[in-house]
C-alpha positions in Angstrom: 22.4 44.7 146.6 23.5 47.3 149.2 27.1 46.0 149.0 27.1 46.5 145.2 26.2 50.1 145.5 29.0 50.7 148.0 31.7 48.8 146.0 30.9 49.9 142.5 31.8 53.6 143.0 35.0 52.5 144.7 36.0 50.2 141.8 35.2 53.0 139.3 37.3 55.5 141.4 40.3 53.1 141.4 40.0 52.5 137.6 40.1 56.3 137.1 43.2 56.6 139.3 45.0 53.8 137.5 44.2 55.4 134.1 45.4 58.8 135.3 48.7 57.4 136.5 49.1 55.4 133.3 48.7 58.6 131.3 51.3 60.3 133.5 54.0 57.7 133.1 53.8 56.9 129.3 56.1 58.8 127.0 54.1 61.2 124.9 55.5 63.7 122.5 52.9 66.2 121.2 55.2 67.0 118.2 55.0 63.4 117.0 51.6 63.6 115.3 50.9 60.6 113.1 51.1 60.9 109.4 49.7 58.6 106.8 52.4 59.7 104.4 55.3 58.0 106.2 56.8 55.3 104.0 54.7 56.6 101.0 55.7 58.4 97.8 55.8 62.1 98.1 52.8 64.1 96.9 53.8 65.9 93.7 52.7 69.4 93.1 53.1 72.4 90.8 52.9 76.0 91.9 54.9 79.2 91.5 58.4 79.9 92.7 58.9 82.5 95.4 62.2 83.9 94.1 61.7 83.8 90.4 58.9 84.1 87.9 59.3 80.5 86.9 56.8 77.7 87.7 57.8 75.4 90.5 57.5 71.7 89.6 58.3 69.5 92.6 58.9 66.4 90.5 61.9 68.2 88.9 63.5 68.7 92.3 63.5 65.0 93.1 66.9 63.3 92.6 69.5 61.1 94.2 69.9 63.0 97.5 67.9 63.3 100.7 65.4 66.2 100.5 64.0 68.2 103.4 60.7 69.8 102.6 60.2 72.6 105.1 56.8 74.5 105.4 57.4 78.0 106.8 56.1 81.5 106.8 57.5 84.9 107.7 54.6 85.5 110.2 55.5 82.3 112.0 57.5 82.9 115.2 58.6 79.2 115.6 59.8 79.4 112.0 62.1 82.2 113.0 63.4 80.2 115.9 64.0 77.2 113.6 65.7 79.1 110.8 69.3 78.9 112.1 69.0 75.1 112.3 67.6 75.0 108.7 70.6 77.2 107.7 73.0 74.8 109.4 71.4 71.8 107.6 71.7 73.5 104.3 75.5 73.3 104.6 75.5 69.5 104.7 76.4 67.4 101.7 73.8 65.3 100.0 70.9 67.2 101.6 68.7 69.4 99.5 66.2 71.7 101.3 63.0 72.8 99.6 61.0 75.5 101.2 57.3 75.8 100.9 56.1 79.3 101.8 52.8 78.6 103.4 49.9 81.1 103.3 52.2 84.1 103.3 52.7 87.4 101.7 55.4 86.8 99.0 57.1 90.2 99.5 57.4 89.7 103.3 58.7 86.2 102.8 61.4 87.4 100.4 62.4 90.2 102.8 62.4 87.6 105.7 64.8 85.3 103.7 67.0 88.2 102.8 67.3 89.2 106.4 67.8 85.7 107.9 69.5 84.0 105.0 68.1 81.7 102.4 69.0 78.0 103.1 66.6 76.7 100.5 67.7 75.5 97.0 64.2 76.4 95.8 61.1 78.0 97.5 57.6 77.1 96.4 54.6 79.3 97.1 51.5 77.7 98.8 49.3 80.8 98.9 46.0 79.0 99.5 47.3 76.0 101.6 46.5 73.3 99.1 50.0 71.9 99.0 50.0 71.8 102.8 46.7 69.9 102.7 48.1 67.3 100.3 51.1 66.8 102.6 49.0 66.6 105.7 50.4 69.7 107.3 48.7 70.5 110.6 50.5 73.8 111.3 53.9 75.3 110.6 56.7 74.8 110.8 56.7 71.2 109.6 59.6 69.4 108.0 59.5 66.2 106.0 62.5 64.0 105.3 62.3 62.5 101.8 64.8 59.8 100.9 66.5 59.3 97.5 63.7 57.0 96.4 61.2 59.8 96.9 59.7 58.2 100.0 58.7 60.3 103.0 60.6 58.8 106.0 59.8 61.2 108.8 57.8 64.2 109.6 58.6 66.8 112.3 55.7 68.8 113.4 57.0 71.9 115.1 60.3 73.7 114.9 63.8 72.1 114.8 65.3 73.3 118.1 68.6 72.9 120.0 67.0 70.0 121.9 65.7 68.2 118.7 68.5 69.0 116.2 70.8 66.0 116.9 68.0 63.5 116.8 66.6 65.1 113.7 70.0 65.0 112.0 70.4 61.3 112.9 67.1 60.6 111.1 68.3 62.5 108.1 71.5 60.4 108.0 69.4 57.2 108.4 67.3 58.1 105.4 70.5 58.1 103.2 70.6 54.3 103.6 
């Protein structure tokens, strides 16, 4: 019995050490949060358009090209860092970018787009965050890749950066297939 009391803490200690080292060596990317929407049809929504007085109907935007749905806001610092890469993607053929202005002041968002450039073919307003909830948005920026069959193929939580741009662009090209 005395031997058990001596070896049990030692065994527990080594198990904790092994678990600690395992967590250190596995590849974990905090921006890759799981989404139940991957390989599912896009959630459809209707709201108002940021840049016009027309209603925004997402179903009308779906077509034969790959669509990027980018949730952003003028108050979001990572969104500002990501914006040049969204602008760069907007120049690509067969890619349509839909912006969703998330919980933002519309006048500030319009001013922000005028200053930094508007890469979006259309911009929807999500004033109360319900569109974001339906899309499973954790925080912004978040960008979804939707293929020509209206299936969500990938979700990037966090900004597109210099480090992630090439890999993200490859995922967009793969979604064309």
